[in-house]
N, C-alpha and C positions, 0 to 999 in steps of 0.2 A: 504494500499500499504506499502510495506517495504522500508527501507532505501537503500537497495542494499547491495552488498558484493565486490564491486570493489577494494576498498582499503584493505580489509582483503586478497584478492587473491594476491595483490601485496606484502603484508608482507610475505605470504607463499612463494611466488616465491623468494623474497630476502633472506629469512632465508635458503632455499634449495640451492640457488647460492652460498651464503657464506660458507655453510656446505661443498659443492662441492669443493670450492676453497681451504678450509682448508685441506681437504683429499688430494687433488692433491699436495699441498705445502708440506704436511707431508710424501709424498711418499718416500723421500730420507732419512727420519728420523729426520729432523729437518726443522723449518721455519725461513727463512732469508728474510729481507726486500728486499735486492738487488737481491737475487736469485729467489725468489718466487712471486715478484709482478705481473708477467705475469698471474699467476692464479687467482688473485684478480681483475683484470682489467675487465674481462666480467661480474663479479658480481656488479659493480659500477652502471650501469644504473638501475638495479632492486632495488639496495639499495636506490639510490636517490629518485625513485618513491615511495617506500615504506615509507621513511622518510617524504616526502611531504604530504602524505595523512594519516599518522599514527594517527593523532588526530581524525580521523573519524571512526577508527576501534571499539572503545568501543560503539558508537552509532549503527554501523552496527551489532555488536554481540548481543546487547540488542534487536534488532528488526529483528532478524533473523527468517525466517520461515523454514518449514521442507525441502522444496525443495532447499532452499539456503544452508542448512546445508549439504544435499546430495551433491550439487554442489561443496562445499568447501571440503568435504571428498574426492571427486573425484579428484579435483585439487591437493590435497596433495599426493594422490596415484600416479597420473600422473607425478608429479615432483619427485616421488621417495622418499617421505619423509618416514621415519622410522615408523614402527607400534606403537612404544612408543610416537612419536610426534603426531601421529593421535589420540591416546588415550588422550593425554594431551588437544589437540584441542577440542575433543568431551566434555571433562569436562569443559572447558571454555565456550562452547556453551550452555551446560546445566545450568551452572551458570548464563549466560547472560539471557537465556529464564526465569529462576527462577526469576531474578531481575525484568524482564519486567512484568511478572505475578503479582509479589508482588506489584510493583508501580501501575499497573492497578487496583488491588484490593483495594489499599489505596485510589485512586482517586474516584472510584465509588462504 
């Protein structure tokens, strides 16, 4: 049984929400605290959720299975994550599964 991917999905949602807030705030050419705070307010709930469970993400990524990796990739695509961010994520998953395999080999 795997650890699950709930916290990792929340981090993805937070990163995308912050990215969207920054893009909206920069639309006029600059970012100002007073002028652009309204763009960041919608990102706060997902940011707080992500921070709350961020310590569980490494365990999730080192215990990820193929179906979960596909689910996370889809979550990133659905959230509009850039292809480059998706490739970085795939690299992280590959490293996590490699660590999991190495640890399992050392134990047994």
